[in-house]
C-alpha positions as CSV (number, residue, x, y, z in Angstrom):
1,X,8.5,-6.2,-21.5
2,X,9.2,-2.5,-21.2
3,X,6.6,0.2,-22.0
4,X,7.4,3.2,-24.3
5,X,5.4,6.2,-25.1
6,X,5.7,8.6,-28.1
7,X,3.4,11.5,-28.8
8,X,2.4,13.1,-32.1
9,X,2.4,16.9,-32.5
10,X,-1.1,18.3,-32.0
11,X,-0.7,21.3,-34.4
12,X,-3.8,21.4,-36.6
13,X,-5.8,19.0,-34.5
14,X,-7.3,21.4,-32.1
15,X,-4.9,20.7,-29.3
16,X,-5.7,16.9,-29.3
17,X,-2.5,15.0,-28.9
18,X,-2.3,11.3,-29.7
19,X,0.2,9.3,-27.7
20,X,1.2,5.8,-28.7
21,X,1.8,3.4,-25.9
22,X,4.1,0.6,-27.2
23,X,4.9,-2.6,-25.5
24,X,6.1,-6.2,-26.1
25,X,4.4,-9.2,-24.6
26,X,6.7,-12.0,-23.7
27,X,5.2,-15.5,-23.9
28,X,2.1,-17.1,-25.5
29,X,-1.0,-15.0,-26.0
30,X,-4.6,-16.1,-25.4
31,X,-7.6,-14.8,-27.4
32,X,-9.2,-13.7,-24.1
33,X,-6.2,-11.5,-23.0
34,X,-7.6,-8.0,-22.4
35,X,-5.2,-5.0,-22.6
36,X,-6.1,-1.8,-20.8
37,X,-4.2,1.4,-21.0
38,X,-4.9,4.4,-18.7
39,X,-3.0,7.7,-18.9
40,X,-2.9,9.8,-15.7
41,X,-1.3,13.1,-14.7
42,X,1.8,12.3,-12.6
43,X,1.3,15.0,-10.0
44,X,-1.4,16.0,-7.5
45,X,-4.7,14.2,-7.6
46,X,-3.6,12.1,-10.6
47,X,-6.4,13.0,-12.9
48,X,-6.9,10.1,-15.4
49,X,-8.2,9.9,-18.9
50,X,-10.8,7.3,-19.8
51,X,-9.2,3.9,-20.2
52,X,-8.6,2.5,-23.6
53,X,-9.3,-1.3,-23.9
54,X,-8.5,-3.8,-26.6
55,X,-7.8,-7.5,-27.1
56,X,-4.2,-8.7,-27.2
57,X,-3.5,-9.6,-30.9
58,X,0.2,-9.6,-31.2
59,X,3.4,-10.0,-29.1
60,X,4.3,-6.4,-30.1
61,X,1.5,-4.0,-29.8
62,X,0.7,-0.2,-29.9
63,X,-2.3,1.3,-28.2
64,X,-3.1,5.0,-29.1
65,X,-4.5,7.2,-26.3
66,X,-5.9,10.7,-27.2
67,X,-5.0,13.5,-24.7
68,X,-7.1,16.6,-25.3
69,X,-5.4,19.8,-24.3
70,X,-2.3,18.0,-23.1
71,X,-0.2,19.8,-20.5
72,X,3.1,20.1,-22.3
73,X,6.5,19.3,-20.9
74,X,8.9,22.3,-21.2
75,X,12.5,22.9,-20.3
76,X,13.1,25.1,-17.3
77,X,10.2,24.0,-15.1
78,X,10.7,24.3,-11.3
79,X,11.6,21.2,-9.4
80,X,8.7,18.8,-9.1
81,X,6.5,20.9,-11.3
82,X,7.3,19.7,-14.9
83,X,4.1,18.4,-16.6
84,X,4.4,14.7,-16.6
85,X,2.0,11.8,-17.3
86,X,2.0,8.1,-16.4
87,X,0.8,5.4,-18.8
88,X,-0.5,2.4,-16.8
89,X,-0.8,-0.8,-18.7
90,X,-2.6,-3.9,-17.5
91,X,-3.1,-7.3,-19.3
92,X,-5.6,-9.7,-17.9
93,X,-6.5,-13.2,-19.2
94,X,-6.8,-16.8,-18.3
95,X,-3.1,-17.4,-18.2
96,X,-1.6,-13.9,-18.0
97,X,-2.2,-11.1,-15.5
98,X,0.4,-8.3,-15.3
99,X,0.8,-4.6,-14.9
100,X,3.4,-2.1,-15.9
101,X,3.8,1.7,-16.2
102,X,6.0,4.4,-17.7
103,X,6.2,8.1,-16.9
104,X,6.5,10.4,-19.9
105,X,6.0,14.0,-21.1
106,X,4.1,15.4,-24.0
107,X,6.3,17.6,-26.2
108,X,7.3,18.3,-29.8
109,X,10.8,18.9,-31.2
110,X,11.5,20.0,-34.7
111,X,13.7,22.4,-36.7
112,X,12.9,25.4,-38.9
113,X,16.0,26.3,-40.8
114,X,18.7,27.0,-38.3
115,X,16.2,27.3,-35.4
116,X,15.2,24.5,-32.9
117,X,11.5,24.6,-32.1
118,X,10.4,23.1,-28.8
119,X,6.6,22.9,-28.6
120,X,6.6,25.4,-31.5
121,X,8.7,28.0,-29.7
122,X,12.4,28.8,-30.4
123,X,14.7,26.9,-28.1
124,X,18.2,28.2,-27.1
125,X,20.4,25.6,-25.5
126,X,22.6,26.9,-22.7
127,X,24.6,23.8,-21.9
128,X,27.7,22.3,-20.4
129,X,29.7,19.1,-20.7
130,X,30.0,16.2,-18.3
131,X,33.1,14.1,-18.9
132,X,32.1,11.4,-16.5
133,X,34.4,12.4,-13.6
134,X,32.8,10.6,-10.6
135,X,35.7,10.6,-8.2
136,X,33.8,9.1,-5.2
137,X,31.7,6.4,-6.9
138,X,33.8,5.8,-10.1
139,X,30.6,5.6,-12.1
140,X,27.4,7.7,-12.3
141,X,25.7,7.6,-8.8
142,X,22.4,5.6,-8.5
143,X,20.7,8.1,-6.1
144,X,18.1,10.4,-7.6
145,X,18.7,13.0,-4.9
146,X,22.3,13.4,-6.2
147,X,21.0,14.5,-9.6
148,X,18.2,16.7,-8.2
149,X,20.8,18.7,-6.3
150,X,23.3,18.8,-9.2
151,X,20.7,19.9,-11.8
152,X,19.1,22.4,-9.5
153,X,22.5,24.0,-8.9
154,X,23.1,24.1,-12.7
155,X,19.7,25.6,-13.4
156,X,20.4,28.4,-10.9
157,X,23.4,29.2,-13.1
158,X,21.2,29.5,-16.2
159,X,21.8,26.1,-17.8
160,X,19.1,24.0,-19.4
161,X,21.1,21.4,-21.2
162,X,23.9,18.9,-20.5
163,X,26.0,16.8,-22.9
164,X,27.6,13.7,-21.6
165,X,31.0,12.7,-22.9
166,X,31.1,9.0,-24.0
167,X,28.6,7.7,-21.5
168,X,24.9,7.5,-20.8
169,X,23.1,7.9,-17.6
170,X,21.0,5.6,-15.3
171,X,17.2,5.9,-15.0
172,X,17.4,7.9,-11.8
173,X,19.2,10.8,-13.6
174,X,16.5,10.9,-16.3
175,X,13.8,10.9,-13.7
176,X,15.4,13.9,-12.0
177,X,15.9,15.7,-15.3
178,X,12.3,15.0,-16.3
179,X,11.0,16.6,-13.1
180,X,13.3,19.6,-13.4
181,X,12.8,20.3,-17.1
182,X,16.5,19.7,-18.0
183,X,17.5,18.5,-21.4
184,X,20.4,16.1,-22.1
185,X,22.4,14.3,-24.8
186,X,23.9,10.9,-23.8
187,X,26.8,9.8,-25.9
188,X,27.9,6.3,-26.9
189,X,31.4,5.0,-26.2
190,X,31.9,4.0,-29.8
191,X,35.3,3.3,-31.5
192,X,36.9,6.6,-32.5
193,X,37.7,5.9,-36.1
194,X,38.2,3.2,-38.8
195,X,40.7,1.9,-39.3
196,X,41.9,1.9,-35.7
197,X,44.1,4.8,-34.7
198,X,46.0,2.9,-32.0
199,X,47.8,-0.5,-31.7
200,X,45.8,-3.6,-30.6
201,X,42.3,-2.3,-31.2
202,X,39.9,-4.5,-33.1
203,X,37.0,-2.9,-35.0
204,X,35.7,-6.2,-36.2
205,X,32.1,-7.5,-36.6
206,X,32.0,-8.7,-33.0
207,X,32.8,-5.1,-31.8
208,X,30.2,-3.7,-34.1
209,X,27.6,-6.2,-32.8
210,X,28.4,-5.1,-29.2
211,X,28.0,-1.4,-30.2
212,X,24.7,-2.1,-31.9
213,X,23.3,-4.1,-28.9
214,X,24.4,-1.3,-26.5
215,X,22.9,1.4,-28.7
216,X,19.5,-0.5,-28.9
217,X,19.4,-1.1,-25.2
218,X,20.1,2.5,-24.3
219,X,17.5,3.8,-26.7
220,X,14.9,1.4,-25.5
221,X,15.6,2.4,-21.9
222,X,15.6,6.1,-22.3
223,X,13.3,6.9,-25.3
224,X,10.2,7.8,-23.2
225,X,12.0,10.4,-21.1
226,X,11.1,14.0,-22.2
227,X,14.5,15.2,-20.9
228,X,16.2,13.3,-23.8
229,X,17.2,15.8,-26.4
230,X,19.2,13.5,-28.7
231,X,21.8,10.9,-29.0
232,X,25.5,11.4,-29.9
233,X,27.0,8.4,-31.6
234,X,30.6,9.3,-30.7
235,X,32.9,12.1,-29.9
236,X,35.4,11.5,-32.7
237,X,33.9,8.8,-34.8
238,X,35.3,8.5,-38.3
239,X,32.8,9.2,-41.2
240,X,35.3,9.1,-44.1
241,X,34.9,6.9,-47.1
242,X,36.9,4.1,-45.4
243,X,34.7,4.1,-42.3
244,X,32.5,1.1,-41.6
245,X,30.2,3.2,-39.5
246,X,28.7,5.2,-42.4
């Protein structure tokens, strides 16, 4: 299944980051299945850290890889120069042989009172909104080159953040944003309020189930991208006492 990477802040550990490579194994496991995870720099000569090996012991596993003196991902990096890594996963056994990989960035995000701290430094968001107006395609384009051009133009105007209105973006957008050091907030097209504010809408259990599946799918697909700043549940969702979304 898909591969996800999350990294723990290295403050107080001498610059030694620990990144958890998480994955799910679909199908029956064998005691002889060997799991190998190698983390490599994404650019240049692709310098790799020593491989971490273990035996497959569960259908849902986490392998921790230490990264000494990690090159941090920061907003505002030039095109093609953002610090990125690739986690390469391989599983070998009598009945299972497969490989997968995921590109990620090492970064920390926390708050200190009213301040946003990105890699321990104050971050000031200079952003704009995208209301999903794709006149030519009718939906977000699927060409990475489109977003490299768009985000490069926006960076030249001083922006470092984009907030999407009631939609999330395809992987090619996040790949471009990762490389350019551009932050973003996808938003979910949730029901505006409860009870429904317009005739004919149906905020029932089935609708909630669809929302939850959609939310889970998007988080699983985008969580390893360093360009992801946060998720917006909805533009005008109701959070009153009568709301079923609380």
